[in-house]
C-alpha positions as CSV (number, residue, x, y, z in Angstrom):
1,M,10.3,3.6,16.3
2,A,7.0,1.9,16.6
3,G,6.1,-0.8,14.1
4,A,8.3,-3.1,11.9
5,G,5.9,-3.3,8.9
6,L,6.8,-2.1,5.4
7,G,6.8,1.5,6.4
8,G,8.7,1.2,9.6
9,L,11.5,-0.9,8.0
10,A,11.8,1.5,5.1
11,V,12.1,4.6,7.3
12,G,14.4,2.8,9.8
13,T,16.7,1.7,7.0
14,A,16.8,5.2,5.3
15,L,17.6,6.8,8.7
16,A,20.3,4.3,9.6
17,Q,22.0,4.7,6.2
18,R,22.2,8.4,7.0
19,G,23.9,7.8,10.3
20,W,21.0,7.5,12.8
21,R,21.0,4.9,15.5
22,V,17.6,3.2,15.0
23,R,15.7,0.8,17.1
24,I,12.2,-0.5,16.0
25,H,9.7,-1.9,18.5
26,E,7.3,-4.4,17.0
27,R,4.4,-5.7,19.0
28,A,4.3,-9.1,17.3
29,P,6.5,-11.9,18.6
30,E,8.0,-12.5,15.2
31,L,8.4,-10.7,11.9
32,R,5.6,-12.0,9.6
33,M,3.8,-10.5,6.7
34,F,0.2,-11.3,5.9
35,G,-0.9,-10.7,2.3
36,A,-0.5,-11.9,-1.2
37,G,1.2,-9.9,-3.9
38,I,1.9,-6.1,-4.1
39,W,2.0,-3.6,-6.8
40,L,5.3,-1.7,-7.0
41,W,5.0,1.3,-9.3
42,E,8.0,3.2,-10.6
43,N,8.0,5.7,-7.6
44,G,8.1,2.7,-5.1
45,L,10.8,0.9,-7.1
46,R,13.0,4.1,-7.1
47,S,12.5,4.5,-3.4
48,L,13.4,0.9,-2.7
49,R,16.5,1.3,-4.9
50,L,17.6,4.3,-2.7
51,I,17.7,2.1,0.4
52,G,19.2,-0.9,-1.4
53,A,16.1,-3.2,-1.2
54,E,14.8,-3.2,-4.8
55,E,17.0,-5.9,-6.3
56,Q,16.1,-8.6,-3.7
57,A,12.5,-7.5,-3.5
58,V,11.8,-8.0,-7.2
59,R,14.2,-11.0,-7.9
60,N,11.3,-13.4,-8.4
61,A,8.6,-10.9,-9.4
62,K,6.7,-10.6,-12.6
63,R,7.4,-7.5,-14.8
64,I,4.0,-6.2,-15.8
65,K,3.4,-4.9,-19.3
66,Q,-0.2,-3.7,-19.1
67,W,-3.1,-3.1,-16.7
68,A,-6.5,-3.7,-18.3
69,V,-9.9,-3.0,-16.8
70,V,-12.9,-4.7,-18.4
71,D,-16.6,-4.8,-17.7
72,E,-18.9,-7.8,-17.2
73,H,-19.3,-8.2,-21.0
74,G,-15.5,-8.2,-21.6
75,D,-15.6,-4.7,-23.1
76,E,-12.4,-2.8,-22.3
77,M,-12.9,0.3,-20.2
78,F,-9.3,1.2,-19.5
79,R,-5.8,0.0,-20.4
80,R,-2.5,1.3,-19.1
81,A,0.9,0.3,-20.6
82,F,4.2,0.2,-18.7
83,T,7.6,1.1,-20.1
84,D,11.3,0.8,-19.0
85,D,11.0,4.3,-17.6
86,D,7.6,3.8,-16.0
87,K,7.6,0.3,-14.6
88,M,5.2,-1.9,-12.7
89,V,6.6,-5.0,-11.0
90,L,4.6,-7.4,-8.9
91,P,6.4,-9.4,-6.2
92,L,5.1,-11.6,-3.4
93,R,4.5,-9.4,-0.4
94,A,6.6,-11.8,1.7
95,D,9.6,-11.3,-0.7
96,L,9.3,-7.6,-0.4
97,Y,9.1,-7.8,3.4
98,Q,12.1,-10.0,3.6
99,A,14.1,-7.7,1.4
100,L,13.3,-4.8,3.7
101,I,14.2,-6.8,6.8
102,D,17.5,-7.7,5.3
103,A,18.2,-4.1,4.2
104,A,17.4,-2.8,7.7
105,L,19.6,-5.3,9.5
106,A,22.5,-4.6,7.0
107,A,22.1,-0.9,7.8
108,G,22.4,-1.6,11.6
109,V,18.8,-1.3,12.6
110,E,17.9,-3.0,15.8
111,I,14.5,-4.7,15.8
112,V,12.8,-5.6,19.1
113,T,9.8,-8.0,18.9
114,S,7.1,-8.5,21.5
115,S,7.4,-4.8,22.4
116,T,4.3,-2.7,22.1
117,A,4.3,1.1,21.8
118,V,1.1,2.7,23.2
119,A,1.9,6.4,23.2
120,A,4.6,9.1,22.6
121,D,5.8,12.3,24.2
122,P,6.2,15.2,21.7
123,E,9.4,16.2,23.5
124,G,10.9,12.9,22.2
125,A,9.9,9.7,23.9
126,L,8.3,6.4,22.9
127,I,6.1,4.9,25.6
128,L,5.7,1.2,25.8
129,D,2.9,-0.8,27.4
130,D,5.0,-1.7,30.4
131,G,5.4,2.0,31.2
132,S,8.9,2.3,29.8
133,R,9.7,5.8,28.4
134,L,12.4,5.6,25.7
135,R,14.0,8.9,25.0
136,A,14.9,9.7,21.3
137,D,15.8,12.6,19.1
138,L,13.1,11.4,16.7
139,V,10.1,9.1,17.3
140,V,8.6,7.5,14.3
141,A,5.1,5.9,14.5
142,A,4.6,3.3,11.8
143,D,2.1,1.3,13.9
144,G,-0.7,1.1,11.3
145,A,-4.1,2.5,10.6
146,F,-5.2,1.9,14.2
147,S,-2.1,3.7,15.5
148,K,-2.1,4.1,19.3
149,V,0.8,6.5,19.1
150,R,-1.2,8.8,16.7
151,D,-4.3,8.7,18.9
152,S,-2.2,9.4,22.1
153,L,-1.2,12.7,20.5
154,M,-4.7,13.6,19.2
155,L,-3.4,13.7,15.6
156,T,-6.3,11.7,14.2
157,D,-8.7,13.9,12.1
158,K,-10.9,11.2,10.7
159,V,-11.0,7.4,10.2
160,S,-13.5,6.4,7.6
161,Y,-14.8,2.9,6.8
162,L,-15.7,2.4,3.1
163,R,-18.7,0.5,1.7
164,E,-16.4,-2.0,0.1
165,G,-13.9,-4.6,1.3
166,Y,-11.3,-7.0,-0.1
167,I,-10.2,-10.6,0.0
168,R,-6.6,-11.0,-1.2
169,L,-5.1,-14.4,-2.0
170,L,-2.5,-16.3,-3.8
171,V,-3.5,-19.1,-6.3
172,P,-1.2,-21.6,-8.0
173,Q,0.2,-20.7,-11.4
174,Q,-0.4,-23.2,-14.3
175,P,1.2,-23.4,-17.7
176,G,-0.5,-21.2,-20.2
177,D,-1.7,-18.6,-17.7
178,E,-1.3,-14.9,-18.6
179,D,2.0,-13.8,-17.0
180,A,2.5,-10.1,-17.9
181,V,-1.0,-8.3,-17.9
182,I,-3.0,-7.4,-14.9
183,T,-6.7,-7.8,-15.6
184,E,-9.4,-6.1,-13.4
185,S,-12.9,-7.2,-14.2
186,W,-16.0,-5.4,-13.0
187,H,-19.5,-6.9,-12.6
188,G,-22.1,-4.8,-10.8
189,T,-20.6,-3.9,-7.5
190,R,-18.1,-6.8,-7.5
191,R,-14.5,-6.7,-8.9
192,F,-12.1,-9.5,-9.6
193,L,-8.4,-8.6,-9.9
194,Y,-6.0,-11.0,-11.5
195,C,-2.2,-10.3,-11.1
196,P,0.6,-12.4,-12.4
197,C,3.0,-12.5,-9.4
198,S,5.7,-15.1,-9.7
199,D,6.6,-18.4,-11.4
200,E,4.6,-20.2,-8.7
201,F,1.7,-18.0,-7.8
202,H,-0.8,-15.4,-9.1
203,Y,-2.2,-12.7,-6.8
204,V,-6.0,-12.3,-6.9
205,A,-8.2,-9.9,-5.1
206,L,-12.0,-10.1,-4.7
207,S,-13.8,-6.8,-3.9
208,C,-17.4,-6.3,-3.0
209,L,-19.8,-4.2,-0.8
210,V,-19.9,-5.0,2.9
211,D,-23.5,-6.0,2.6
212,D,-22.7,-8.6,0.0
213,R,-22.6,-11.4,2.6
214,T,-21.9,-14.1,0.0
215,G,-19.1,-12.1,-1.7
216,R,-17.3,-11.3,1.5
217,G,-17.4,-14.8,2.9
218,V,-14.3,-16.8,3.8
219,P,-13.6,-19.5,2.6
220,V,-14.5,-17.9,-0.7
221,D,-17.8,-19.0,-2.3
222,K,-16.2,-20.0,-5.5
223,E,-19.4,-20.9,-7.2
224,S,-20.8,-17.4,-6.6
225,W,-17.7,-15.6,-7.8
226,A,-17.3,-17.8,-10.9
227,A,-20.9,-17.0,-11.8
228,S,-20.0,-13.3,-11.6
229,F,-16.7,-13.7,-13.5
230,P,-17.0,-16.8,-15.8
231,A,-13.9,-15.7,-17.8
232,F,-11.9,-16.4,-14.6
233,S,-13.6,-19.5,-13.5
234,D,-10.5,-21.6,-13.9
235,I,-8.5,-19.2,-11.7
236,I,-11.3,-19.0,-9.1
237,A,-11.4,-22.8,-8.9
238,R,-7.8,-22.8,-7.7
239,I,-8.6,-20.6,-4.6
240,G,-7.9,-22.4,-1.4
241,E,-9.6,-22.3,2.0
242,D,-7.4,-19.4,3.3
243,G,-8.0,-15.7,2.9
244,R,-9.2,-12.8,5.0
245,W,-11.8,-10.2,4.5
246,D,-10.6,-6.6,5.1
247,R,-12.9,-3.7,5.0
248,G,-11.6,-0.7,3.2
249,M,-10.7,2.4,5.2
250,T,-9.0,5.7,5.0
251,V,-7.2,7.7,7.7
252,R,-6.7,11.5,7.7
253,C,-4.7,13.4,10.3
254,R,-4.8,17.0,11.4
255,S,-1.0,16.8,11.2
256,W,1.6,14.2,10.4
257,S,3.8,15.3,13.3
258,E,3.8,16.7,16.8
259,G,7.1,17.9,18.2
260,K,9.7,15.3,17.6
261,V,7.1,12.6,16.8
262,V,6.1,11.8,13.2
263,L,3.6,9.4,11.6
264,V,4.4,7.3,8.5
265,G,2.5,4.8,6.3
266,D,-1.0,3.8,7.3
267,A,-0.7,5.6,10.6
268,A,-0.7,8.8,8.6
269,H,-2.6,8.1,5.4
270,A,-4.2,4.7,5.1
271,Q,-6.2,4.5,1.9
272,A,-8.3,2.3,-0.3
273,P,-6.0,0.0,-2.3
274,N,-7.8,0.7,-5.6
275,L,-4.7,2.4,-7.2
276,G,-2.1,0.1,-5.5
277,Q,-0.2,3.2,-4.3
278,G,-0.4,2.8,-0.5
279,A,3.0,1.1,0.1
280,N,4.6,3.1,-2.8
281,M,3.7,6.4,-1.2
282,T,4.9,5.1,2.1
283,F,8.3,4.3,0.5
284,T,8.7,7.7,-1.2
285,N,7.7,9.5,2.0
286,A,10.2,7.3,4.0
287,V,13.2,8.3,1.9
288,S,12.2,12.0,1.9
289,L,11.6,12.0,5.7
290,A,15.1,10.6,6.3
291,A,16.6,13.3,4.1
292,A,14.5,16.0,5.8
293,V,15.6,15.3,9.4
294,S,19.2,14.3,8.7
295,G,21.4,17.3,9.6
296,A,18.5,19.3,10.8
297,N,19.1,21.5,13.9
298,D,15.3,21.8,14.6
299,I,13.6,18.5,14.2
300,P,10.0,19.7,14.7
301,A,10.5,22.4,12.1
302,A,12.1,19.9,9.7
303,L,9.1,17.6,10.1
304,R,6.6,20.4,9.4
305,A,8.5,21.4,6.2
306,W,8.6,17.7,5.1
307,E,4.9,17.3,5.5
308,Q,4.2,20.6,3.7
309,R,6.3,19.3,0.8
310,E,5.1,15.6,0.6
311,R,1.5,15.7,1.9
312,P,-0.2,17.2,-1.2
313,L,0.7,14.3,-3.4
314,T,-0.3,11.7,-0.7
315,D,-3.6,13.4,-0.2
316,H,-4.1,13.5,-4.0
317,V,-3.5,9.8,-4.3
318,Q,-5.9,9.1,-1.4
319,R,-8.7,11.1,-3.0
320,W,-8.3,9.5,-6.4
321,S,-8.1,6.0,-5.0
322,H,-11.3,6.6,-3.1
323,G,-12.9,8.0,-6.3
324,Y,-11.9,5.0,-8.3
325,G,-13.6,2.7,-5.8
326,W,-16.7,4.9,-5.8
327,L,-17.2,4.1,-9.5
328,V,-17.8,0.5,-8.6
329,S,-19.4,0.6,-5.1
330,M,-21.7,3.6,-5.5
331,W,-22.6,3.7,-9.2
332,P,-26.1,2.3,-9.8
333,E,-25.9,-1.2,-11.0
334,H,-28.7,-0.7,-13.6
335,L,-26.5,2.0,-15.2
336,A,-23.4,-0.3,-15.6
337,E,-23.2,0.4,-19.3
338,V,-23.1,4.1,-18.7
339,R,-20.3,3.6,-16.3
340,T,-18.3,1.7,-19.0
341,K,-18.8,4.6,-21.4
342,F,-17.9,7.1,-18.8
343,L,-14.7,5.4,-17.8
344,Q,-13.7,4.9,-21.5
345,F,-14.2,8.6,-22.1
346,A,-12.6,9.9,-18.9
347,T,-9.4,7.8,-19.2
348,S,-8.9,9.1,-22.7
349,I,-8.5,12.6,-21.4
350,P,-4.8,13.5,-20.9
351,W,-5.6,15.4,-17.7
352,V,-7.2,12.4,-16.1
353,D,-4.3,10.2,-17.1
354,A,-1.9,12.7,-15.5
355,Q,-3.9,12.6,-12.2
356,L,-4.1,8.8,-12.1
357,N,-0.4,8.5,-12.7
358,R,0.9,11.5,-10.8
359,A,2.3,9.4,-8.0
360,A,3.8,6.7,-10.2
361,R,5.7,9.4,-12.2
362,H,6.9,11.2,-9.1
363,I,10.7,11.2,-8.6
364,P,11.6,10.5,-4.9
365,V,13.9,12.8,-3.0
366,G,17.5,11.7,-3.4
367,D,16.9,10.0,-6.8
368,H,19.3,11.6,-9.3
369,G,18.6,9.3,-12.1
């Protein structure tokens, strides 16, 4: 396997638990996870439970009761409640990553660091940057949105950069802070996302257009962002000097596999983070992939059948996540009030609710209740 990120570890663990001998090659010299918090929807939680990583991942996480979206005047545009059967939990990304590392090691996965995969052979070989060709019955490429393995097999259809980007950070928690409701506030083409995350930190995300030079600056221009979101000025004041600007992007592939090589995670379907489903879809696809190839006599055929079954939902989430971001980044700023009314109306329609939550309510392969 190539890549020991969230997707690589999830697939590796799921395969090892089904009897596969798994070795993951990670280009970094050590296993580290950049990021702040992460949304774990019900489908992601169920998938993590199947590989034995859920309990540790959410041990210190906040259980979210509602997700509210408000405009610059504080008028509510959308509110989504969570129940015991339809949960949202928000852990630190580092806690989730450590839980996956521990689950992988417990399952017998071997992880090799400072080892960079640059290509693959469809007949079943992972090729490293030192020229080594490592034969395998199955090669998994989980090497991210800029996957060298994917490109070596000409599997890339389109890589698109979006007009918006994101700065994601952790800020210290203080007594009296909201600890169970995610609040997303929109002001023009800017967004501020406040997420209770743990007893120590909140996860916040700042989103703006790429041509908003002030908005995308790191360290964060706290005065500018507080002017846009005065209701969150206290939270914004706690932002430190760290952070990283990441431009939004999507990846589409002509196929998720070629021969005995398969793509997972961002290598296959990187998407805008607007619905918080990127990692969750990776986890659901990981457990279903392990089930699809285990016991299969024809690995290429099993991979094609797996993609045919799982890709429609992943493509759906990618489209709706992009569309959600479009409402902010492309909608004319002078028509912001119309946008508010449109979102209020649209999200009251049962069909729209079903589309937005289709992935969250998906039952992963192997989950029998």
